C-alpha positions as CSV (number, residue, x, y, z in Angstrom):
1,M,-126.2,47.2,7.8
2,S,-124.9,49.8,10.0
3,F,-121.2,50.4,10.7
4,R,-121.6,49.3,14.3
5,S,-123.0,46.0,13.2
6,M,-119.9,45.5,10.9
7,L,-117.3,46.1,13.5
8,P,-117.1,42.5,14.8
9,F,-116.4,41.2,11.2
10,I,-113.7,43.8,10.7
11,F,-112.1,42.9,14.0
12,I,-112.1,39.1,13.1
13,N,-110.4,39.8,9.7
14,I,-107.7,41.9,11.4
15,V,-107.0,39.1,13.9
16,V,-106.9,36.4,11.2
17,S,-104.6,38.5,9.0
18,A,-102.2,39.1,11.8
19,V,-102.1,35.4,12.7
20,V,-101.4,34.5,9.1
21,V,-98.6,37.1,8.8
22,L,-97.0,35.9,12.0
23,A,-97.1,32.3,10.9
24,I,-95.5,33.2,7.6
25,L,-92.7,35.2,9.4
26,Y,-92.1,32.3,11.8
27,W,-91.8,29.8,8.9
28,W,-89.4,32.1,7.0
29,D,-87.1,32.6,10.0
30,G,-86.9,28.8,10.4
31,R,-85.8,28.3,6.8
32,K,-83.1,31.0,7.1
33,E,-81.6,29.4,10.2
34,D,-81.4,26.0,8.5
35,S,-79.7,27.5,5.5
36,L,-77.1,29.3,7.7
37,A,-76.4,26.0,9.5
38,S,-75.8,24.1,6.3
39,I,-73.5,26.9,5.0
40,E,-71.4,27.0,8.3
41,G,-70.8,23.3,8.0
42,L,-68.9,23.7,4.7
43,P,-65.1,24.4,4.7
44,D,-63.8,27.8,3.7
45,V,-63.2,28.3,0.0
46,S,-59.5,29.3,0.5
47,Q,-58.9,26.3,2.7
48,V,-60.3,24.0,0.0
49,D,-57.9,25.5,-2.5
50,I,-54.9,25.1,-0.2
51,L,-55.8,21.4,0.5
52,Q,-56.1,20.8,-3.2
53,D,-52.8,22.5,-4.0
54,D,-51.0,20.4,-1.2
55,A,-52.4,17.2,-2.6
56,H,-51.3,18.1,-6.1
57,S,-47.8,18.9,-4.9
58,A,-47.6,15.6,-3.1
59,E,-48.6,13.7,-6.2
60,I,-45.9,15.6,-8.3
61,A,-43.2,14.9,-5.6
62,A,-44.2,11.2,-5.5
63,T,-43.8,10.8,-9.3
64,E,-40.6,12.9,-9.7
65,L,-38.5,11.5,-6.8
66,P,-36.3,8.5,-7.8
67,A,-36.9,5.2,-6.1
68,S,-33.5,5.4,-4.4
69,T,-32.4,8.4,-2.3
70,D,-28.8,7.2,-2.1
71,T,-26.7,10.1,-3.5
72,S,-23.3,8.9,-2.7
73,I,-20.8,8.9,-5.5
74,P,-19.1,5.5,-6.0
75,E,-15.3,5.5,-5.8
76,E,-13.7,5.1,-9.2
77,S,-10.4,3.7,-10.1
78,G,-8.4,4.0,-13.3
79,Q,-5.0,4.4,-14.8
80,E,-2.7,6.9,-16.6
81,T,0.0,6.6,-19.2
82,H,3.5,7.9,-18.5
83,T,6.1,8.3,-21.2
84,V,9.6,7.6,-19.9
85,S,12.0,10.5,-20.4
86,A,15.8,10.5,-20.5
87,G,17.3,10.2,-17.0
88,E,14.2,8.9,-15.3
89,T,14.1,5.8,-13.2
90,L,11.3,3.5,-12.1
91,G,11.9,4.7,-8.6
92,L,11.5,8.4,-9.6
93,I,8.3,7.5,-11.5
94,S,6.9,5.6,-8.6
95,N,7.6,8.6,-6.3
96,Q,6.0,11.0,-8.8
97,Y,2.7,9.1,-8.8
98,D,2.9,7.9,-5.1
99,I,2.7,4.2,-5.9
100,S,5.2,1.4,-5.4
101,I,7.6,0.1,-8.0
102,E,6.0,-3.3,-7.7
103,E,2.6,-1.9,-8.7
104,I,4.0,-0.3,-11.8
105,M,5.9,-3.5,-12.8
106,A,2.7,-5.6,-12.3
107,A,0.6,-3.2,-14.4
108,N,3.1,-3.4,-17.2
109,G,4.1,-7.1,-17.0
110,M,7.7,-6.2,-16.1
111,S,10.0,-8.7,-14.5
112,N,13.1,-6.5,-14.3
113,P,13.0,-2.8,-13.3
114,N,16.2,-2.2,-15.2
115,F,14.6,-2.8,-18.6
116,L,13.4,0.8,-19.3
117,S,14.0,2.8,-22.4
118,V,13.5,6.4,-23.4
119,G,10.0,6.9,-25.0
120,Q,8.6,3.8,-23.4
121,E,5.0,4.2,-22.3
122,L,4.1,2.9,-18.9
123,I,0.7,2.2,-17.5
124,I,0.4,3.9,-14.1
125,P,-2.4,2.3,-12.0
126,L,-4.3,4.9,-9.9
127,T,-6.7,4.3,-7.0
128,D,-8.7,7.4,-7.9
129,T,-9.3,8.7,-11.4
130,L,-9.4,12.2,-9.9
131,Q,-5.9,11.8,-8.6
132,E,-3.3,14.0,-10.4
133,P,0.4,13.1,-10.6
134,I,2.7,14.9,-8.2
135,E,4.7,17.6,-10.1
136,E,8.3,16.6,-10.4
137,A,10.4,18.7,-8.1
138,P,13.3,20.7,-9.8
139,E,16.6,18.9,-9.8
140,T,18.8,19.5,-6.8
141,T,22.3,18.5,-6.1
142,E,22.4,15.9,-3.3
143,P,25.3,16.2,-0.8
144,E,27.9,13.5,-0.9
145,A,27.4,10.9,1.8
146,E,29.1,7.7,2.8
147,N,27.5,4.5,1.3
148,V,25.0,6.4,-0.9
149,L,24.1,4.0,-3.7
150,P,23.9,5.2,-7.3
151,T,20.6,5.0,-9.1
152,P,19.9,1.3,-9.8
153,I,17.5,1.8,-12.7
154,P,18.9,4.2,-15.4
155,T,16.9,4.9,-18.5
156,E,19.4,6.5,-20.8
157,A,19.6,4.7,-24.1
158,A,22.9,2.9,-24.8
159,G,25.4,5.2,-26.5
160,D,28.3,4.5,-28.8
161,G,30.8,4.5,-26.0
162,E,31.9,1.7,-23.7
163,A,31.0,0.3,-20.3
164,V,33.3,1.3,-17.5
165,I,32.8,-1.0,-14.5
166,E,34.2,0.0,-11.1
167,I,34.1,-1.4,-7.5
168,S,33.1,1.8,-5.7
169,N,32.8,0.7,-2.1
170,V,32.6,-2.2,0.4
171,V,29.8,-1.5,2.8
172,D,30.1,-2.4,6.5
173,P,33.0,-4.9,6.2
174,G,33.2,-7.5,9.0
175,Q,29.4,-7.6,9.6
176,L,28.0,-10.6,7.8
177,S,24.4,-9.3,7.8
178,L,25.3,-5.9,6.4
179,E,28.5,-6.1,4.4
180,S,28.3,-5.9,0.6
181,V,30.3,-4.9,-2.4
182,Q,29.0,-2.0,-4.5
183,I,29.7,-2.2,-8.3
184,V,28.8,0.7,-10.7
185,N,28.9,1.3,-14.4
186,I,30.1,4.8,-15.0
187,G,30.4,4.4,-18.8
188,D,27.7,5.3,-21.3
189,H,27.1,1.7,-22.5
190,E,25.5,-1.2,-20.8
191,A,27.5,-4.3,-19.8
192,N,26.5,-7.9,-19.7
193,L,27.9,-9.4,-16.5
194,S,27.1,-13.0,-17.3
195,G,30.0,-15.2,-16.2
196,W,31.9,-12.4,-14.5
197,K,33.5,-13.1,-11.1
198,L,33.9,-11.1,-7.9
199,A,36.8,-12.5,-5.8
200,D,38.9,-11.8,-2.7
201,Q,42.6,-12.3,-2.4
202,F,42.2,-15.7,-0.8
203,G,40.5,-17.5,-3.8
204,N,36.8,-17.1,-2.8
205,Y,34.7,-15.8,-5.7
206,Y,31.1,-15.1,-6.7
207,T,30.0,-15.8,-10.3
208,F,27.4,-13.6,-11.9
209,S,24.3,-15.1,-13.6
210,P,23.1,-13.5,-16.8
211,M,22.2,-9.8,-16.1
212,T,22.7,-6.4,-17.7
213,L,24.2,-3.4,-15.8
214,F,23.2,-0.2,-17.5
215,G,25.5,2.8,-17.8
216,D,25.7,6.3,-16.4
217,G,26.0,5.3,-12.8
218,A,23.8,2.3,-12.5
219,G,24.8,0.1,-9.7
220,I,24.3,-3.2,-7.9
221,L,25.1,-4.6,-4.5
222,I,26.6,-8.1,-3.9
223,H,25.8,-9.1,-0.3
224,T,28.0,-11.6,1.5
225,T,25.1,-13.3,3.3
226,A,22.3,-15.4,1.8
227,G,19.1,-13.9,0.5
228,Q,16.7,-13.5,-2.4
229,D,18.2,-11.9,-5.5
230,S,16.6,-8.9,-7.1
231,A,17.4,-6.7,-10.1
232,T,19.8,-4.5,-8.0
233,E,20.8,-6.7,-5.1
234,L,22.6,-10.1,-5.3
235,Y,23.4,-12.5,-2.5
236,W,26.6,-14.6,-2.2
237,G,25.2,-17.1,0.3
238,Q,28.2,-17.2,2.7
239,D,27.8,-18.0,6.4
240,K,30.6,-15.8,7.6
241,S,32.0,-12.4,6.8
242,L,34.5,-12.1,3.9
243,W,35.8,-8.6,4.1
244,K,38.0,-6.5,6.4
245,S,40.1,-3.4,6.2
246,G,43.1,-3.8,3.9
247,D,41.6,-6.7,1.8
248,M,41.7,-6.4,-2.0
249,V,38.4,-6.9,-3.9
250,I,38.9,-8.0,-7.6
251,L,36.4,-8.1,-10.4
252,Y,37.1,-10.4,-13.5
253,N,35.2,-10.4,-16.7
254,A,33.9,-13.6,-18.4
255,E,37.3,-14.1,-20.1
256,G,39.2,-13.9,-16.8
257,A,40.7,-10.5,-17.3
258,V,40.8,-8.1,-14.3
259,Q,38.2,-5.3,-14.8
260,A,38.4,-3.5,-11.5
261,E,40.2,-3.7,-8.1
262,F,39.4,-2.1,-4.8
263,E,41.4,-2.0,-1.5
264,I,39.1,-1.8,1.5
265,P,40.2,1.3,3.7
């Protein structure tokens, strides 16, 4: 067969080969586009890691946080013990801790604020356990003033001396609602005033119920008018004034002996 007669067959083979190659290339390009499309639909690897870390952190926070988020601290209350020192009074102690005398008496089951002794331990109720007692200020000398009452609640232990009872003043004579007789014990021993009498020069008298007047300046007031007795204030129960300038006030002991006299200025 001559070369000229073989040309048609060669041409057909070339065309068929070209078609096959083109078909294969077209099929391969289609697969590549599908693969790229599937890859583009997936999230970025770094984003997946971040999402997983956030979810893990949320789980940890949910397990570690307490059920209640209330962080308020409840207010506490408590008490403190105070040892009574020589010369202290219940009034000074109440001022030191900024509470009332009545609160201290209630906490310690006391019925009379006069019954204190050196070394006695008192329960001091506090509204806050963090509260600290106020430091006691240094002693100062108070100026003399008219009608200044002596300390009513001394704590000095009874000495070996004697009681010295005086009528130190008559407060606001002539005014029923205000007038009162001031009696003090300037000795170093307590005095039992049970059965003692306070009298005027006209025969009116007041009889003391059982009570103890401590020494070293402890004092009491006997009011002319009516009222409720306390440890340091007594009430005569009169409906009119008893005292005026120039009158004599007399104090008798239980045996009827004169213990003190005072002329009203």
